C-alpha positions as CSV (number, residue, x, y, z in Angstrom):
1,M,-70.5,-38.1,18.2
2,N,-73.5,-36.1,18.2
3,I,-75.2,-38.2,21.7
4,P,-79.1,-37.4,22.4
5,N,-79.8,-36.1,25.7
6,H,-83.4,-37.1,26.2
7,I,-84.1,-41.4,25.1
8,V,-87.6,-42.2,24.5
9,L,-88.4,-45.8,24.7
10,F,-91.3,-47.9,23.0
11,P,-89.5,-51.7,24.6
12,D,-92.1,-52.7,21.7
13,G,-92.7,-56.7,20.6
14,N,-91.8,-58.8,24.2
15,R,-95.3,-61.4,23.3
16,R,-94.3,-61.2,19.8
17,W,-90.9,-62.3,20.9
18,A,-92.6,-65.2,23.5
19,K,-94.6,-66.7,20.8
20,Q,-92.1,-67.0,18.2
21,K,-89.8,-69.7,20.6
22,G,-92.3,-70.9,22.4
23,L,-92.4,-69.7,24.9
24,P,-94.8,-68.1,27.7
25,T,-96.3,-64.6,27.6
26,L,-94.9,-63.6,30.5
27,D,-91.6,-65.1,29.6
28,G,-91.3,-63.0,26.7
29,H,-91.6,-59.8,29.9
30,K,-89.3,-60.1,31.8
31,K,-86.9,-60.9,29.7
32,G,-87.9,-57.5,28.4
33,Y,-87.1,-56.3,31.9
34,E,-83.7,-57.6,31.4
35,N,-83.1,-55.9,28.7
36,L,-84.3,-52.8,29.5
37,L,-81.9,-52.6,33.1
38,D,-79.1,-53.5,30.3
39,F,-80.0,-50.5,27.3
40,A,-80.2,-47.8,30.5
41,E,-76.5,-48.6,31.3
42,W,-75.6,-48.7,27.7
43,C,-76.8,-45.3,27.6
44,K,-75.3,-44.0,30.8
45,N,-72.2,-45.8,29.3
46,R,-73.0,-43.6,26.5
47,G,-73.6,-39.4,27.6
48,V,-77.2,-39.9,27.6
49,K,-78.3,-38.2,30.8
50,T,-81.8,-38.5,30.6
51,L,-84.4,-42.6,29.5
52,T,-87.8,-42.5,29.3
53,A,-89.2,-46.1,28.8
54,F,-93.1,-46.7,28.4
55,G,-93.7,-49.9,30.7
56,F,-97.2,-49.4,31.2
57,S,-100.2,-47.9,29.0
58,T,-103.2,-47.1,30.4
59,E,-104.7,-49.4,27.5
60,N,-102.4,-52.1,29.0
61,W,-105.3,-52.1,32.1
62,N,-107.5,-54.0,29.6
63,R,-105.4,-56.9,28.6
64,S,-105.8,-60.2,30.9
65,E,-105.5,-60.2,34.7
66,E,-103.1,-62.3,34.9
67,E,-100.9,-60.6,32.0
68,V,-101.6,-57.0,34.3
69,S,-101.1,-59.1,37.9
70,Y,-97.8,-60.1,36.3
71,L,-96.3,-56.8,34.9
72,M,-97.0,-55.2,38.3
73,K,-95.0,-57.8,40.0
74,L,-92.5,-58.5,37.7
75,L,-92.0,-54.6,38.3
76,E,-92.2,-55.2,41.9
77,N,-89.7,-57.3,42.3
78,G,-87.8,-56.3,40.0
79,L,-87.4,-52.5,42.5
80,V,-87.3,-54.4,45.5
81,M,-84.2,-56.8,44.6
82,N,-82.5,-54.0,42.6
83,V,-83.2,-51.8,45.9
84,E,-81.5,-54.7,47.8
85,K,-78.9,-55.5,45.9
86,Y,-76.8,-51.6,45.5
87,M,-77.9,-51.0,48.8
88,K,-76.1,-53.7,50.1
89,D,-72.5,-52.1,49.0
90,G,-73.2,-49.0,47.9
91,R,-73.9,-49.5,44.5
92,W,-76.8,-47.9,43.9
93,Q,-74.3,-44.2,43.6
94,K,-72.3,-46.5,41.5
95,Y,-74.6,-47.2,39.0
96,G,-75.7,-43.2,39.5
97,V,-79.0,-44.1,38.5
98,R,-82.0,-41.8,39.6
99,L,-85.3,-43.2,39.1
100,K,-89.0,-41.8,38.7
101,V,-92.2,-43.4,37.9
102,I,-94.3,-41.2,35.8
103,G,-97.9,-41.9,35.4
104,Q,-101.8,-42.4,37.2
105,R,-99.3,-44.6,40.7
106,E,-102.9,-43.7,42.5
107,R,-103.9,-47.2,40.1
108,L,-101.1,-48.8,41.2
109,P,-101.2,-51.7,44.1
110,E,-100.3,-50.6,47.2
111,S,-97.3,-52.5,47.8
112,L,-95.8,-51.6,44.6
113,Q,-95.8,-48.0,44.9
114,N,-94.5,-48.1,48.2
115,A,-92.0,-49.9,45.8
116,I,-91.4,-46.7,43.6
117,K,-92.0,-44.9,47.0
118,R,-88.2,-46.3,48.7
119,A,-86.5,-46.5,45.5
120,E,-86.5,-42.7,44.2
121,E,-85.9,-42.3,48.0
122,I,-82.3,-44.5,47.8
123,T,-81.6,-43.1,44.4
124,K,-82.1,-39.3,44.2
125,D,-79.1,-38.0,44.1
126,N,-78.2,-40.4,41.5
127,K,-76.6,-37.8,38.9
128,D,-75.0,-39.8,35.8
129,L,-79.2,-41.2,34.3
130,Q,-82.3,-39.6,34.9
131,L,-84.7,-43.3,34.1
132,N,-88.3,-42.2,33.4
133,L,-90.7,-45.8,33.7
134,A,-94.6,-44.6,32.5
135,V,-96.4,-46.9,34.5
136,S,-100.5,-47.0,33.4
137,Y,-99.1,-43.6,31.2
138,G,-100.8,-42.4,28.1
139,G,-100.3,-39.1,26.9
140,K,-103.7,-38.1,26.0
141,W,-104.2,-38.9,29.9
142,D,-100.5,-36.7,30.2
143,I,-102.6,-34.1,28.4
144,L,-105.8,-34.3,29.6
145,N,-104.5,-34.5,33.6
146,A,-102.2,-31.5,33.1
147,V,-105.1,-29.2,32.3
148,R,-106.9,-30.7,34.8
149,N,-104.7,-29.3,37.3
150,I,-105.0,-25.2,35.8
151,V,-107.9,-25.4,36.2
152,K,-108.3,-26.3,39.6
153,E,-105.4,-23.7,40.4
154,G,-108.0,-20.7,38.8
155,I,-104.6,-20.1,36.4
156,D,-105.7,-16.7,34.0
157,P,-106.3,-18.4,30.4
158,E,-104.2,-15.2,29.1
159,K,-101.4,-16.2,31.3
160,I,-101.6,-20.1,30.4
161,N,-98.7,-20.6,28.2
162,E,-96.4,-23.4,26.5
163,K,-93.9,-22.8,29.5
164,L,-96.8,-22.7,31.8
165,F,-98.8,-25.8,30.3
166,E,-95.3,-28.7,30.0
167,S,-95.2,-27.9,34.1
168,H,-98.3,-30.2,34.1
169,L,-97.2,-32.7,32.8
170,S,-95.8,-35.3,34.5
171,T,-92.6,-34.7,32.9
172,A,-92.5,-31.4,34.5
173,G,-88.7,-30.7,34.8
174,L,-86.9,-33.5,32.5
175,P,-85.5,-32.4,29.4
176,V,-87.7,-32.3,25.9
177,P,-87.1,-36.0,23.7
178,D,-84.0,-35.4,21.8
179,F,-84.8,-38.9,20.7
180,I,-87.3,-42.0,20.7
181,I,-86.7,-45.4,19.8
182,R,-89.1,-48.0,18.7
183,A,-88.5,-52.0,18.7
184,G,-90.6,-54.1,17.4
185,G,-91.6,-53.2,14.7
186,E,-94.1,-50.9,15.0
187,M,-94.1,-47.3,13.3
188,R,-96.6,-45.4,15.8
189,M,-96.3,-42.8,19.2
190,S,-98.5,-45.1,20.7
191,N,-99.6,-42.8,22.7
192,F,-97.2,-41.7,24.6
193,V,-95.4,-38.1,26.0
194,L,-97.4,-37.2,22.6
195,W,-96.6,-33.1,23.9
196,Q,-93.2,-34.0,24.2
197,A,-92.6,-35.4,21.6
198,A,-93.3,-32.5,18.8
199,Y,-89.7,-32.3,17.9
200,S,-88.3,-35.9,18.8
201,E,-85.8,-37.4,15.9
202,L,-87.9,-40.9,15.5
203,Y,-86.2,-44.4,15.1
204,F,-88.1,-48.0,14.6
205,S,-86.1,-50.6,14.7
206,P,-87.6,-54.5,13.1
207,K,-85.8,-56.5,15.8
208,L,-88.1,-57.4,18.8
209,W,-87.7,-55.7,22.3
210,P,-85.8,-58.7,23.2
211,D,-83.2,-59.4,20.7
212,F,-82.4,-55.1,21.0
213,T,-79.1,-55.5,21.4
214,E,-75.9,-52.9,22.7
215,Q,-74.6,-52.6,18.8
216,D,-78.6,-51.2,17.8
217,L,-78.1,-49.2,20.3
218,D,-75.0,-47.5,18.8
219,I,-76.4,-48.1,14.8
220,A,-79.4,-46.0,16.6
221,L,-77.6,-43.2,17.6
222,A,-75.4,-42.7,14.8
223,E,-78.5,-42.5,12.3
224,F,-79.0,-39.6,14.6
225,D,-75.7,-37.8,14.6
226,R,-76.7,-37.9,10.4
227,R,-80.3,-36.3,10.7
228,L,-80.4,-32.4,10.9
229,R,-82.7,-31.2,12.8
230,R,-84.2,-28.6,12.5
231,F,-87.2,-27.7,14.7
232,G,-89.7,-26.4,12.0
233,K,-87.2,-23.5,11.0
């Protein structure tokens, strides 16, 4: 089977899942976060080398203060808990996942920024799976930020090509996404990896993210294996 090298994930539908079950919205986010950790393990076991997951968009800052605060604390606690857990028995190395957070870090609470730095440092030598969490990220922001940095560096416009531009994106150094999976029934890009997804294969699952299973991943991968990728040729 042809396994994608880089999967981009939209773990969508946490709030709707909670509403359907009569649970608080925050419970949906917690369940979604737990499923993301499982999803990373499933991907690693199937030979996927890079996984980029949409965690919190630039637009999500417009949600209620309670929900935003909860999401920030959920991520922070998750990072701290997992770092402490795996540090005790050396399982960071066995787990083999290297963490990177992309997005507007300066907008995040200082305690979360510190937790991110520590988790990235501890996992920097792991090689089985590169896990990128997009936090306070937007595709338009990423492109504009790259443009600003190129301008600041005073680069000759005639020397600006795709390779140079991509080196200024937050995903610099990562392979382009082969496969984009979106759970939750929506069929749109929602301002995520807009430049990077130029030739990615798209897959939309009707399942809300907390209900997305290992079998659902296998169904998606089987669909990817059937695709004939032409890259515009």
